[in-house]
N, C-alpha and C positions, 0 to 999 in steps of 0.2 A: 523507561526500558528496564526490564528486570536485571538484577545483578547476575551475570553469567558465571561469576566465580563461585556460586553456591549451587550449581547444578550437580545432581547426583550421578553416579556412574554405576553401571552394572558390570560391563567389561571395560569401558573406557569412556567416561563422560567427558573428561578433559584430557586430551591426549598430549598436547604440547602447550604447557602453561608456564608463564613466569610466576611461580608460586614460591612460598617461603622455602620449600625444599623441592628437589627434583627426584622423582621416583622412576624406577625402571618401568617399562611398559607392563601394565597389570596382567596378571594371569586370570583368565575367565573363571568365575565361580561356578560350581555345579548348581543346577536348578534349585535344589533344596537349600543350599546356602543363600542363594539369591532371595528365595522366599522368606527366609528368616531375617535377612537384612531389610526387606521391605516393611517389616513391622516396626522399624525404628525410624528415627529422624532421618529424612532424606536430604539434609544439607550435604553439600558435595564432599565426596572424596576427590582429592586433586591428584590427577595423574599427569606425568610429563614424560615426553620422550627423553631417552638418554641423550644428553648433549652431543655425544659422539655419533648419534644417528642423524644429526642434522648436517647437511652439506650445502655448499654454495659454489657459485661460479668463481669466487675469489673473495679476498678480504683486503681492507685498506692496510692492515698491519696485523701482527701476531696477537695483539690484545683485543682485536675486534673480530674474532673468528665467528663462524655461524652458530656454534654452541652457546654463545652469549645470549642469543635470542630465546633460548629455552632453559637457561640455567637457574631460573627462579630468582634472579637478582634484577630488580627493576632499574638499577643504576648502570648495569652493563649493557652492551649493545653489539649487535653485528653491524658492520659497516662494509659495504662492498667496495670493489675497485671502482674507479671513476669511469664507468661505462654505462650507457643507457640499457644495454641488454643483460645486465647482471641479474642473478636469481639466487634464491635460497629455498631449500627443499627439506621437508620433515618426513622422516620414515616413522610411521605410526606402529609398525610391528605386525599388524594384521589388517585385513580389510574391514572397514567400518562404514557405517552411514554417517557422513559428516553433516552436522546440523548447523554449524556456523564457524567462522574464522574471524579472529580479532587481531588486527595489526596495530601495535603501539609505536608510532613513528617518532624518531628524533627529529631535529630541525631539518635534516637532509632527507626529505620524504619523496615519495613517488608522485609525479604529476599524472603519469599514465602507467598502468600496470594491469596484470591479469592474475587472478587466482585460478589454479588448475589442480585437477585430481588425476591420479593414475593408479592402476592396479599393479603394474609391473615396473614402474619407474622409467618407462620408455615412451609409452603412448599416453598422451595427455589430453584431457578434456577441460576446456575453460568453463567456469561456473560464475565468475564475477569479473567484470571489466570496468576499471576506473579510467575515465578519460579527462577528469578535471579535479584531481585530488588536491586536498588542502592540508594534508598532514593530520596530526593529532591521533586520536584513537578511532579506528574504523572497524565496525563489526558488520560483516557480510553474512546474513542468514541465507541458508540454501533453499528453504521452502519456497515454492513447491517443485524445485528441481530434484532430480535423482542424482545425488552426489555420493558415490561410494568408491572407496579405494584405500590403498595402503599408504600412498604418498600424496602430500599436498605441497604445492610450491607457489611462491610469489615470483612471477617473472616480470621484470621491469621492462618498460617500453620507453619511457621518457622521465628523466630526473627533473625535479623542481629546482635544483641548485647545481652549481658546477661540481659539487662533491658527489659521492656515491649515494646509494640507498642506505639508510640507517634505521634499524629497528631495535627498540628496547625489548620487545617481545613479539612472538609469533605464536598465537594461541589457536588451537584446533579443538573443537568440541564435537562429540558424537558418541557412537557406541555400536557394538555388534548387534545386528538384528536377531531376535529370537528365532532359533531354527525350528524345523518340523520336530514335533515331539509326540511320542507314544505314551508319555506319562504326563500327568497334569502339571501345567506350567502357565506362566503369563505369556501368551502367544503374541501380545501386542507390543512388547518391548522393542523400541527402536524401529518400529515398522512405519510405513507411510501413513500419515494421518491426513484427514480431509475436513473441510468445513465450508460454510458459506461466507458470511461477512465477519471479519475480526477487526480488532481495534487498530493494530499496526504490526509491523514486522516482528517486534519483540514479544508479541502475544499471539503468534500464529498457531494453527492446529498442531504443528509439529511438536510443540511442548508437551502435549498430553501423553506422548509415548516415550519420553526421554528418560524416564526413571527418576525424576526429581520432584520432590515436594517438601515444604518445610514442616517441621513437627507441630508448629502452632497453627498450621492451616490459615495463616494470616499474612505472612510476608509476601512482598511483591517480587516473586521470582518464579521462573520456570512454569508459566501458566498460559493456557489459552484463554482469551477473553473476547467474547463476541461484541458486536456493536449493540446499541440499545434497542433491541427488538425482541419480542417474545418468541417469534418463530425462527429459531436458529438451531443449528445442529453441528456436531463434531463426531467424527468416526474414524475407524482404523481399517486398513486392509491387512488381513492375517496371512495373505499370500496363497492360501489354498483352503478348500473346504475343511471346516473344523467342527468339532463337537464342543459346545460351550456350556459350562454349568454355572459360572459365576462371573459377574462384572463388578469391579471395584471402582468407585468414583471418589476421588479426593478433591473436594470442592474448596475453593476460596470462599470468602464471605458472600460473594454474589452467586449463590447457588440457585438451582431450579427448585421452585415449590412443587411444580408438577412437570413430569417429563415422561418420555417413552424410551425404552431400550428396544432397538429394532435390529434385525439381521437381514442380510441380502446375499444373493448369489452373484449379482451383477452390478452392484452399486447404484441401481436404479429402482428396482422394485423391492419394497421393504415390508417385512412382517414384524408386528409388535409382539414381543415375548415377555414384556414386563411393563407395568405402570404402578406407581404408588397407590395405595388404597385411599379412599376418601378420608379416612381418619388421619392417615399420614400427611396427606395434603393439607388438611385443616391445621394440624399441629405445626407444620412448616410455615404455613401462611401466617400463623399467629406469632411467629418468632420475629418480631420487628424491633430492631435496635438501630442506634446511630451507626454510621459507617465506621467511626473510630472504635466502637465497642464490639462490633460484630466480628465473628470468626466463622470459619468454614466448617465443613462436616465431612465425615467419611461414610459413604453409603456402600455397604456390601449387599449386592443384589444376587441372591441365590435363586436361580430359576427353578420353578416347580418341576419342569421337565426340561432336560438339556435340549438346547437348540442347535441346529445345523446351519452353517453358512460361512461365507468367506469374509464378509464385511459386517461390522458391528458399529452402531452409532447411538448416541444420545440425542434425542430430539427434544428440545425445550418447548414447553407449553405455557408455563407461567413463571415469571421471574420473582425473586424475593423482593420484598419492600423494605425500605430503610427510613428511619426518621431523619429528616434532612433539612432543617432541624425539626424537632418535635414542636407542635403536633403534626406538622405537614409530613407527608411521606413522598418518597421518590423511588424509582426503579432504574437500575442500570442494566448492563448486559449479563450474560452468564460467564462465570469464570471457573475454570477447571484446571487443577494442577496435573492430575494424572488419571488416565483411563486404562485400567488393566482388564484384560479378557482372559479368563482362566478356562483351560480345557485341554484337549488333545487335537493334533493335526497341525495346520499352519505350514508355512514355508518361509525361509529366510530370503527367498527370491522375490518377495513382494517389492514392487518398484513404482515410483511415481512415473506417470506417462511423460513422454517427451513434450516439451513446450512447442506450440505451433510455430511454424516457420513461414516466412514470406514465400508464396508459391512461385514468384517470378512472373515473367510475361510482360506484355506491353499494356500500357494504360489506354483506355478509350473513354471519351466523355459520356457520362451517364446523366448529368444534370447541367444545364446552362441557362442563364438568363442575363440578357444585356439590357433589359428594361427599355426597349425601344417602342413598346406598345403605348397605347393611349392611357393606360392605367396599370396598376399592379395586376399581374397574372395570378388570379386566385386558384387556378389549377395547380400552381407551383407553390404558392405561399399562403399561409394562414396568418390572419391578423390577430394579434394577441391583445386582449383587453383586461385592464386591471379590474378585479372583482368578478370576472367571468372565467377566462382561461387561466388566470393566475391571480395571486394575492400580492400585496406590496412586499418587497424584499429589501434587505440590506440598508434600510433606513433612507431609501431614495425618496425624493420629493415629488416626482411626477406620477401622473396616472397615464397609462397607455390607453389610447382610444382609437377607434376606427373612424378616421376623418381625413379628408383630403388636405386639411390644414397641416396634418402631421405626417401623412404617408401619401406620397404621390410619385409619379414618374415625370421627369422634366429634363429636356435636352439630352435624352438617351441615358439618364441616370435615375436611380431610385433615391428619393430625398426623404430623409427622416428629420423632421423639424420640431423643435420645442416651442411651446407657446405659454404665455403667462396671463392669468386673469384671477385675481385674488378671490378665492372662495367660489369660483364659477363652475367647477367640475365636480358633479356628484356621481359616485359610483357605488355599487354594492359593498365596496370595501372602504367607503368614506368619502370625504370631500377634499379636493385637492386644488392647489393654486396653479399647478403646472400641468400641461399635457405634453405627450410626446408619442413616438412611434416605435413599435416592435413587431417584427414579422418573423415567422419561422417556417420550416418545411415539415413540421410534425404532421403526420397522417397523410402528407402529400408525397414526401420523399425521405424515408428513413433508410439508413444504409450502414454497412459494416466494412471498414477499411477503404482507403483511397487517398487521392490527393485532393485537397479542398483549398480553394484560393478565391480571393476577391480583390478588385482594384478599388481603392477608397480614398476619399479626401475628408479630413476630420476637422471639427471645430477646435480652436485653441482658446482656453480660458479656464480659470479655476473652477473645478467641479463639474465640467462637461465630461460625460463618461460614455462615449460610444464604444461598442464592442461587436466583434465578429467571433462567434463561438459555437460550440456544440454541446448538447446535453444527451445523456442516455435516454432512449425512448421509454424506458421503464421507470422514469423518475416519479410518475404519479402512482405507481404501485406501492401501497403502504408497507409491503414486506421488503421493499428495496429503498425507495425515496433517495433524497440527496444526503450525503455524497456517494452512497452506494451505487447510484446510477452512473457515476462518472461525469465529469465536466471537462471539456477541452477548450481553453481560451486561446484562440488563434491570435487575436489582437485585442488588447484593451488599452485605452488612452484615457487619462483622467485630467486632461486639459493642458498638459505640458507640451510645448512645441517640439522638443528635441528627442523625446523617447516614447516608446510604447512597451507593453509587456506581453508575454505569453505564459501560460501556466496549465498545469493539470491538477484536478481536484478529485480525490477519492477517499475511501476510509483510511485514516492515518495520515493524510496529507491534504487537508482541506482548509478553506478560508485563509487566514494568515499563514498557515503552515503548508501552503501549496508547494508544488514543485514547479518553480517558475524562473524566468529570466527577464531582465530588462534589455532592450536593445536601443542603441543610439543610432540615428540615421547616418549613413555614410555621406561623406562629402558635404556636410553642413545641411543636409536635407531637413525638412520640417513636416510635422504631422498634417498641416493644412495644405500640403502639396499631394499630388496623386502618387500613391505607392501600392504595391501588390503584396498582400499578406497571405501566407499559406502554411499548410501543414501536410506532411506525408504521414499517414496513419497506416501502420502495418501490424501484423500479429507480433512483431518483435519490438515495436517501439514507435515513438513519435519524433519527427524532425520538423521544426518550425523555421520558416524563412520570412525575410522581408526583402522584396525585390530580388528574389532568388538567392539571397545571401543567408546562410544558415545562422540562426541566432540561438537556437536551443535544440539539443538532442537528448532524449530521455529513453533509455532502453527498458523494456519490460523486466529484464533480468535484474538490472540495478535498482529499479523501482521496488520490486518485490523483495530484494535482498536487504534493502535499507529502510523502506518506508511503509509499505502495506500492500494490500491486495490490488492486482491489476484488474480494473473493471472496464476495460476498453475492448472487450471481445464480443460485443453485441451492438445492435443498432444504435446510432446516434442521429440527431437531426440538426440542421443548420439554423442559427439564430443571428439576426441583425437588430440592434436596438440603439437608442440614444437615451441614456439616463441622465439625471441631474442630481448631484450631491450623493450622499450616502457614505457607507463605511470606507470604501477604498479611497475616494478623493479626500475624505476627512482625515484619514490616517496620514496623508501627506501634507495637505494645506492647513490642517489644524483649525479649520473654520467651524464655529459652532452657531453663528448667527449671521444673517436672519434664518438660514436653514443649515442643517448639518452638512458640512462640506461644500456649501454654495454661498460665496460672499455676495454682498450687495452689488458689487460691480458686475458680477455674472448675472444676477437677477435682472439688472438694468438691460443687459445685452439681450437676454431672452425676451424681455418686454418690448424691445425695439424690433424683434422679429428676425434677427440675423443669425440665429444659432441652428445649424443644420449639419448633418453628416450626409455625404453623397457617396453612392456606390455605383460604379460604372458597370460592373458585371460580377457574377458569381459562377464558379465552375466546380464541379465534382468529376474527377476521373477515377475509374476503377479498373482493376485487372479482371478481364472476363475470359 
């Protein structure tokens, strides 16, 4: 994550900071002065609220007053009275767009708390809710929420200790949005920025309009960074129709070799107003260096004819190549420090749209299968085969095949069973010693939002990996792929009898870095008994349950504030499978032989024919 203490400011990049010195709230510079400043190093000016402008519900004693959280001394702290509902509030002096807030907790931290913003100090809007805090330093990015105001406060809900809430520093970052202008100015400054896929919350599109970039165009700070795909874009809302004559792009080393500058009136239909010449593209393509030696570049794009539009974006076409190491080359994403749009017009009233809300209403069942038929209902389920519908993944040992030995209905349940035969199974993806079953609802039933649940009984033994999960239906689109498609793991078990896990995977929180929880069964329950696993998926977040007991809650707001893009606003489909070995089991059992994550004792059990996952029923309920 980039160092936020180096962000630059136009009117107020850092409004409340524990810095070496505390400054009064900054006076906005006129446009001409700002333009002059932009020609120099954009390492941060550090602004801090007057400690006297910080108030609180109370303090433990006179030496731990609220001003200590913004006095620039990391050794001093505010400590509240010993009450769960204590709060601390910062007056920023003027209305700004808040880009992030960092709380540096002392040992007496908040277990549950809310960050809120207000224009008048009376009416408050929450933008970050913590329900399972662990202390330390917490940075909550606001993208893609609209968070503007003069006052920011931390309102406690539950303390983690018997003491009060204790903060070494309360840092607020942001700046005043560029207003409408009849004279030429940077209309994009502190305006809402947008993009498609980005690496994580610390590299979101919001960074391209915050006024910050390092002089060496190399440091890892204040930058947007896309995922590793050539077809990516980032843009800005100027707030109103504008006349644009120049776009300045301050690139990090991972710049675009070829790109388009486009404008739009509605953020949907785009008109290309600039692209580099063939000679420029050739020269940029030839600039191949190692990542350690490469630096960025500053492109000043002066339009041959001024363009008119409200939205402006950079659409990437070709990424820069790097020696990694020589003579091999590699490509990463696009990385842009700053996106300036020069011209007249605009409006400071540009705002991010409100995040979607749960519409309410009653749930009705839209998909159900209790597996009482004579075989798998192929109007509801697709059988997945290794080498046809999918390729091997995660270092697993099995091939998925379409066989009654591996997929069948039996006694009112779906049975997924693994089989062993050394070298017997040949597929387009290779030869395998194990077979197993995997089914999904892709192309049969893809859906957005709902309650998804299944009653299951699982095999217990090292390396047995049954799962009940969902994938984004666009996973096979090369412009999306995994993890941009999103993955929702409702239940995974890797052979341990007393616990399962749930998780979310997306850009910035995938694989071992997923957002997940383990659950231990209540009352001594075991995985090889019948249990019901479920998730409630809404526009506002995910709530995972085991036997109707909540085991993980992840809000969209918290996910995007701290981890990355929420990619669960489109169709997913349901998957049931039984894998053998692979990365997840091996990470726990440390087995490397005879198969990764699958010891000989488990191989023997598969060979004996007794390893199966049973599913009593699957249900999807939706609000209609």
